C-alpha positions in Angstrom: -81.2 -2.8 -45.5 -79.8 0.3 -43.8 -78.6 -1.7 -40.8 -77.0 -4.3 -43.1 -75.3 -1.5 -45.1 -74.0 0.1 -41.9 -72.6 -3.2 -40.6 -70.9 -3.9 -43.9 -69.4 -0.4 -44.0 -68.0 -0.7 -40.4 -66.6 -4.1 -41.1 -65.1 -2.8 -44.4 -63.4 0.1 -42.6 -62.0 -2.4 -40.0 -60.5 -4.6 -42.7 -58.9 -1.7 -44.4 -57.6 -0.5 -41.1 -56.0 -3.8 -40.1 -54.4 -3.9 -43.6 -52.8 -0.5 -43.1 -51.7 -1.1 -39.5 -48.6 -3.2 -40.5 -47.2 -0.2 -42.3 -46.5 1.2 -38.8 -43.1 -0.1 -38.0 -43.7 -0.4 -34.2 -42.3 -3.6 -32.6 -45.4 -4.0 -30.3 -47.5 -7.1 -30.9 -50.6 -5.0 -31.6 -49.0 -3.8 -34.8 -47.1 -6.9 -35.8 -49.9 -9.4 -35.3 -51.9 -7.9 -38.2 -49.2 -9.0 -40.7 -50.2 -12.6 -40.2 -53.8 -12.9 -41.6 -53.1 -11.5 -45.1 -55.1 -14.2 -47.0 -57.9 -13.9 -44.5 -58.0 -10.1 -45.0 -58.1 -10.7 -48.8 -61.1 -13.0 -48.6 -62.9 -10.6 -46.2 -62.3 -7.7 -48.6 -63.8 -9.6 -51.5 -66.8 -10.8 -49.5 -67.5 -7.3 -48.2 -67.0 -5.7 -51.6 -69.7 -8.1 -53.0 -72.0 -7.4 -50.1 -71.7 -3.6 -50.5 -72.3 -3.9 -54.2 -75.7 -5.5 -53.5 -76.7 -2.8 -51.0 -75.6 -0.1 -53.5 -77.8 -1.7 -56.2 -80.8 -1.1 -53.9 -80.3 2.4 -52.5 -77.6 4.1 -54.6 -76.0 5.7 -51.5 -72.9 7.5 -52.6 -71.3 6.9 -49.2 -71.1 3.2 -50.2 -69.0 4.2 -53.3 -66.3 5.6 -51.0 -66.1 2.4 -49.0 -66.2 0.3 -52.2 -63.3 2.4 -53.5 -61.3 1.7 -50.3 -62.1 -2.0 -50.5 -61.0 -2.1 -54.1 -57.7 -0.5 -53.4 -57.2 -2.8 -50.3 -58.1 -5.9 -52.3 -55.6 -4.9 -55.1 -52.8 -4.3 -52.5 -53.5 -7.7 -50.8 -53.6 -9.4 -54.1 -50.1 -8.1 -55.0 -48.9 -9.4 -51.7 -50.4 -12.8 -52.0 -49.7 -13.6 -55.6 -45.9 -14.3 -55.1 -46.9 -17.2 -52.8 -49.3 -18.8 -55.3 -48.6 -20.9 -58.3 -49.1 -17.8 -60.4 -46.0 -16.2 -58.8 -42.5 -16.7 -60.1 -40.4 -19.3 -58.4 -37.4 -18.1 -56.4 -36.0 -21.7 -56.1 -36.1 -23.4 -59.4 -37.1 -27.1 -59.8 -34.2 -29.6 -60.0 -34.3 -31.2 -63.4 -32.2 -34.3 -62.8 -32.2 -35.7 -59.2 -28.8 -36.8 -58.0 -29.2 -38.4 -54.5 -25.6 -37.7 -53.6 -26.2 -34.0 -54.0 -29.5 -33.9 -52.1 -30.4 -33.0 -48.5 -33.9 -33.7 -47.1 -35.0 -31.7 -44.1 -37.9 -31.7 -41.7 -38.5 -28.9 -39.3 -41.2 -29.8 -36.8 -42.6 -27.9 -33.8 -43.8 -30.8 -31.7 -45.9 -28.7 -29.2 -44.3 -29.4 -25.9 -47.6 -30.5 -24.3 -48.5 -32.9 -27.1 -48.4 -36.5 -25.9 -48.8 -38.2 -29.2 -45.0 -38.7 -29.3 -44.8 -42.0 -31.0 -47.3 -41.1 -33.7 -45.5 -37.9 -34.3 -42.1 -39.6 -34.6 -43.6 -42.4 -36.8 -44.9 -39.8 -39.3 -41.5 -38.0 -39.5 -39.7 -41.3 -39.9 -42.0 -42.2 -42.8 -40.8 -39.1 -44.6 -37.2 -40.5 -44.3 -35.4 -37.1 -44.0 -31.6 -36.7 -43.7 -32.0 -33.9 -41.1 -34.7 -33.5 -38.5 -35.2 -30.3 -36.4 -37.5 -30.7 -33.4 -38.7 -27.6 -31.6 -40.4 -27.2 -28.2 -38.6 -30.3 -27.0 -38.6 -30.8 -23.2 -37.0 -33.8 -21.5 -40.1 -36.0 -22.2 -39.8 -35.2 -26.0 -36.1 -35.8 -26.1 -36.7 -39.2 -24.5 -39.5 -40.0 -27.1 -37.2 -38.9 -29.9 -34.3 -41.1 -28.7 -35.6 -43.7 -31.2 -34.1 -41.4 -33.9 -30.6 -42.0 -32.5 -30.6 -45.5 -33.8 -30.4 -44.2 -37.4 -29.4 -40.6 -36.9 -25.9 -40.8 -35.6 -25.3 -37.1 -35.2 -27.5 -35.2 -32.8 -27.5 -31.9 -30.7 -30.1 -31.9 -27.9 -31.1 -28.9 -25.8 -34.2 -30.0 -23.8 -35.9 -27.1 -22.0 -39.2 -26.8 -20.1 -40.0 -23.3 -21.4 -41.3 -24.4 -24.9 -38.0 -23.3 -26.4 -36.1 -26.6 -26.3 -34.5 -27.6 -29.6 -33.1 -30.9 -30.9 -31.2 -31.6 -34.2 -30.8 -35.1 -35.6 -28.8 -35.9 -38.7 -27.8 -39.0 -40.6 -25.4 -36.8 -42.5 -22.1 -36.1 -40.9 -22.0 -33.0 -38.6 -18.6 -31.5 -39.3 -19.1 -29.0 -36.5 -21.9 -27.6 -34.3 -22.6 -25.1 -31.6 -25.6 -24.1 -29.4 -26.0 -20.3 -29.3 -28.1 -17.9 -27.3 -28.1 -15.0 -29.7 -30.6 -12.7 -28.0 -32.2 -14.3 -25.0 -30.6 -16.4 -22.3 -33.3 -19.0 -22.4 -33.9 -19.2 -26.2 -31.3 -21.4 -27.9 -30.4 -21.9 -31.6 -28.1 -24.3 -33.3 -25.5 -23.7 -35.9 -24.1 -26.8 -37.6 -22.1 -27.7 -40.7 -23.3 -30.9 -42.4 -21.5 -32.8 -45.2 -23.5 -34.1 -48.1 -22.8 -37.5 -49.6 -20.9 -35.7 -52.4 -18.6 -34.2 -49.7 -20.1 -30.7 -50.1 -20.3 -28.8 -46.8 -23.6 -27.0 -46.0 -24.1 -24.5 -43.1 -27.3 -24.9 -41.1 -28.9 -22.4 -38.9 -31.8 -23.8 -36.7 -34.0 -21.2 -35.1 -37.1 -20.7 -32.9 -37.3 -17.1 -31.8 -40.1 -15.8 -29.5 -43.3 -14.5 -31.2 -44.8 -11.1 -30.6 -47.9 -12.1 -28.7 -49.4 -11.2 -25.3 -48.3 -13.5 -22.5 -45.2 -14.5 -24.4 -43.4 -11.4 -25.6 -45.2 -8.0 -26.1 -42.7 -7.0 -28.8 -41.1 -8.4 -32.0 -37.8 -6.8 -31.1 -36.2 -10.1 -29.9 -37.5 -12.1 -32.8 -36.4 -9.5 -35.4 -33.0 -9.1 -33.9 -32.3 -12.9 -33.9 -33.5 -13.3 -37.5 -31.3 -10.4 -38.7 -28.2 -11.5 -36.7 -28.6 -14.9 -38.5 -29.2 -13.1 -41.8 -25.8 -11.3 -41.5 -24.1 -14.6 -40.6 -25.7 -16.4 -43.5 -24.5 -13.7 -46.0 -20.9 -14.0 -44.7 -20.8 -17.7 -45.1 -18.5 -19.1 -47.8 -20.4 -22.3 -48.2 -24.1 -23.0 -49.1 -26.6 -22.1 -46.4 -29.9 -23.4 -45.1 -32.0 -21.7 -42.4 -34.8 -23.7 -40.9 -37.2 -23.6 -38.0 -40.3 -22.0 -36.5 -39.5 -18.4 -37.1 -42.8 -17.2 -35.6 -43.2 -14.9 -38.6 -45.2 -15.2 -41.8 -43.5 -15.6 -45.1 -44.7 -12.3 -46.5 -44.0 -10.0 -43.5 -41.7 -7.0 -43.7 -39.2 -8.6 -41.3 -39.0 -11.9 -43.3 -38.6 -9.9 -46.5 -35.8 -8.0 -44.8 -34.3 -11.2 -43.6 -34.2 -12.6 -47.1 -32.6 -9.4 -48.5 -29.9 -9.3 -45.8 -29.1 -13.0 -45.9 -29.4 -13.4 -49.7 -31.5 -16.5 -49.1 -34.4 -17.8 -51.2 -37.9 -19.0 -50.2 -38.9 -22.3 -51.9 -42.6 -21.5 -51.1 -42.6 -18.6 -53.6 -44.5 -19.6 -56.7 -45.7 -22.9 -55.1 -48.2 -22.1 -52.3 -48.6 -20.9 -48.7 -47.9 -24.2 -47.0 -49.6 -22.8 -43.9 -48.2 -24.7 -40.8 -50.0 -23.0 -37.9 -52.6 -23.5 -36.4 -53.1 -27.2 -37.2 -56.4 -27.3 -35.3 -57.9 -24.1 -36.8 -58.2 -24.3 -40.6 -59.5 -20.7 -40.9 -56.6 -19.2 -38.9 -53.5 -20.8 -40.5 -50.3 -19.0 -41.3 -46.9 -20.0 -42.8 -44.7 -19.8 -39.6 -42.3 -22.8 -40.2 -39.7 -22.2 -42.8 -36.8 -23.5 -44.8 -34.7 -20.9 -46.6 -31.7 -21.7 -48.8 -28.9 -20.0 -50.6 -28.8 -19.8 -54.4 -26.6 -23.0 -54.5 -29.7 -25.2 -54.2 -32.7 -26.2 -56.4 -35.9 -27.7 -55.1 -36.7 -31.4 -55.4 -39.8 -31.5 -53.2 -41.8 -29.5 -50.7 -44.8 -30.5 -48.6 -46.4 -30.5 -45.2 -46.5 -33.6 -42.9 -49.3 -34.6 -40.6 -49.5 -32.6 -37.3 -50.0 -35.7 -35.1 -51.3 -33.8 -32.1 -49.1 -30.7 -32.5 -50.5 -27.2 -33.2 -48.0 -27.0 -36.1 -47.6 -29.1 -39.3 -44.0 -30.1 -39.9 -42.4 -28.8 -43.1 -40.7 -31.2 -45.4 -38.2 -29.9 -48.0 -35.7 -31.7 -50.3 -33.1 -29.6 -51.9 -30.4 -30.4 -54.4 -27.0 -28.8 -54.5 -26.0 -27.8 -58.0 -22.8 -26.0 -59.0 -24.5 -24.0 -61.7 -27.6 -23.1 -59.6 -26.1 -19.8 -58.5 -25.8 -18.7 -62.1 -29.5 -19.5 -62.8 -31.1 -18.0 -59.7 -31.2 -14.4 -58.5 -30.0 -13.7 -55.0 -32.0 -11.1 -53.0 -29.9 -8.0 -52.1 -30.6 -5.1 -49.7 -30.5 -1.5 -50.5 -29.0 1.2 -48.2 -32.3 1.7 -46.4 -32.6 -2.0 -45.8 -29.1 -2.2 -44.3 -29.8 0.8 -42.0 -33.1 -0.7 -40.8 -31.4 -4.0 -40.1 -28.6 -2.4 -38.1 -31.2 -0.4 -36.1 -33.1 -3.6 -35.3 -29.9 -5.5 -34.3 -28.8 -2.6 -32.1 -32.1 -2.3 -30.3 -32.1 -3.0 -26.5 -34.0 -6.2 -25.5 -35.7 -6.9 -22.2 
């Protein structure tokens, strides 16, 4: 029993430690990566708490009470962080009551995984969802060729095939009033800005992103990712028309950076109050995180949100249908930054990148 208790105490301290590490605002991956498995840490905390309770029942060791206390506090903290993304949490984007097709825009953001060769299956599943706008990420020349089928129905497209896993392609059956390909932070990581026109003639600003993740072998820091997200956040807030940001942001929905992005941009997360909608990793159910996002301004309400089949990719595509409503901005609260948020955002934008 002593050995079991010791192992449980060590594991408990490790779980508490990796829950605390994200409070350190360093950009290095070793600090940022622990923001991802919040739900996994929550489950581990509960399991370890139960295990230590059993050991305490048998030997009444007061050291166990200290660890139990830490686990209790840790579980409470993680619960407060998780609840907003469950059905218990309040909804940021309200449900559209009366669907009006002419006011709707349906979007799919899909990281295809550049080395995935189930191209036709992937495209077939997206086509079955019948979206108005399709954003494909990690598109090399092979994937752009596979996706050429979309061009039969999606008259408007912007394609930037790259062989570095940061290719990007946008397909729209809605009119693209304007578009541009931008390299906001890194010379080999493009993003797309476009204005689409809804059937009711309302213009909507799209920002399509895929910044680099803070992981070894890819980018040891989150500096570039954070900078790109916050540059877009500032642009989104300054827009005079409704805004949608979509893509694989390589950041979880509950992270400090994503929270800061929402405050600076004033955008809402339709996940809140509805579920995690974990999109990565498709092949590892235990290690899944919400990395693929669709954020919208207060001008929209939600019609539908879901995941699509992965079809060989390591990501599940995200499907979101939004409805523009003139009165929505009066019924929904726009996130806003305080002075500290603005200062942190400016510091991150001003940081030197490698």
